[in-house]
N, C-alpha and C positions, 0 to 999 in steps of 0.2 A: 554357598559364601565361603572364601577362606576369611582365617581368623587377620592376617595381615593387612588382609582391605579395608578400606574405612568406611566407615559408615553414610549414604548420604543425610544428611543433614537438610532434605527436602521433606517439606510436610504437610501434609493434607486432611480435609475433613473426612473420617468415614461414612459414608453414604451408608445409609440403610438399605433393609433389603426393596424396602416400597419407593427408595429414592430412587435405589438401581432402576426400577422395574419401570420410573414414572421416563425416568430418562433414556432409558432404552425407548421407550415408545417413543416421544419424543425427538429425536436423533430419528424413528424409524428404520433403525437397526435392527429392532428383534421384539417381539409384544414375549413377555418372560413376567412371571408371576412369582408369588414370594413362595408358594413351595417347590418350585422347580428350583429357587437359591435355595433350600434348606435342604431337599435332596436331588445334588446332582447325577447326572447319570454322565460315564465319559464322552456319551455323541451329544448332550447338549451342551457341556462345557466348549469340545472340540468344533461346535457348530457357534457358538456363542462367539467364542475368542476369537474366530477366524471373520464371523461379521464384523465384529468391532475392529480389527486389526486391516479389512478391506476399505469400513467407513474412514480407520486415520492415513487410508491411502498407504499402510504396510506391506500389503497383501493387495497384489492386483487380480483379479479374478479368474482373466484369462490367460495370463499365467501359469497360475497356479494348475487350471488344466492340463495345461502343455505340459508342464513340466511334470506333471502326475502321470500322464503319457508317456514323457523320455525314462521316466527311473521305472516305468512299471517294463517297459521293454527290454531292460537289462535283467529280467527275472523270468526262471524256467515257467512257475504257474501267473502267471500276473494277474487271473480271477482272485487269487487267494491273497494278495495283498493289498488292493483297492485301498484298505482303510488303514493298513498299518501306515503305507507310504504320506498318504494325508497326515498322520498323527506325526508321522514322524517331522514333516515339514512343519507343522505348527509346531512343534514339542522345539524344532530348531528357529523359527520365529520368535519363540516367548522365552527359549531357554530352561526357564525351571517356571513349572504351573506349582504355585503355590495351596499350600490344603486348603486352607481357607480362600473360595470364590471370591467374595465379597470384599478382599483386600486388592487382590488385580485388579478384576471389574470397576472397583471403586475407584482405585488410579489413573486404570483406562479411562475413566467415563470422566474424572476429574481433570485431565490431558483434553477430554471432550471441550469439556467448560470452559479450561483458560483460553484453547485456543479459538472458541468461537468469543469470548471479549475480546480477547486479542484481535482477530481478524476484526471484529466490528468497532477497535479501537483504530483500528490502523484505517479501515476505508473510510472513518470521520478525517484522519489527515490525509487521508486520498481526495477528498473533495474538496475541503480545502484549500490544496496544495491545486485543483483542479479550477478552482475561485481566483484564485491569488495569479495562477496562468492568465486566464483570461484576462483580469486584472491589466496583468502587463503586456499583454499583446495588446488592450485598449490605450494603454501609457503610451504602447510602441507607435501606435501608429497617430498620437495626438503629437507624438513628439517629431514625428516622419512630418504632418501637417505644419507644427511651428518652425523649422525648418524652412521645409518649402516657403510658408510665408517669409519667414525675412530672407530668405534667397531672394527674395520676390522684393522686398523694399531696398536691399542691399544695390539690387542691380536698377530701382526707380532712382537712387541717391547719384547715381552713376550715370544715368541718362541725362539725372535734373543737375547737375553740376556742373557743364557748360554754363545753361540759366543762370544758378547760382551766380557764380564765377560775374559772367556779365551786369547781375543786377549789383553786384557788390563793386563791381568797378562805377556804373552808374552811382551809385550812393557816395562814395568816395568822392568825386565828382559835382554832384551838390552840396556836398558839403562843404567842398571846395568854394566854389559859387556861393553859397549862404556866406562862409565868412570873406569873400573876398563885397561881395553886397553888403553887410556887416561895415565892413570897414570903409564902405565905400560913403555907406549913412553915420559911421561917425564922423567922417571928414567933412562930410557935407552939416552935417549938424555945427561945431564946430567953425566954420564959413559962416 
């Protein structure tokens, strides 16, 4: 790393060898013992990093094999370079393999743990969204029903409007008749 580059402020807890072994087993990435981490071989590290990168979907296994075949075709004696091509590809993926495998494995596994927490949190949000979406759909159905009922009421009101106007006219006539009869009664009383 160049001296002029800023150092990352991302911090994470260092995992112990037993924690690393447990996490690798839990996520079915690899079965690793503490002894493997204390005395790692280059083949062990290469295989483990490849498995972690495949698990994180940074490395696709099928693409890996095709790229190896394509790269080996370019060489005169491809059989002698199978391991070196894989190592170079892994090196290019990781960019720099740290001296302490726990540090790099801890960072990758912490990323796995963080991703799992975020994905479960995201799935809760998606579930809440789905519930709200169902509620919205139910409310839209109710709104359509209520609009239909309102429309039916408006149509019924328009159909009954001539009857209401006719009854209104009769009520006015009856009021006039009552007023005339009251006047007649008053005049009879005075007579």
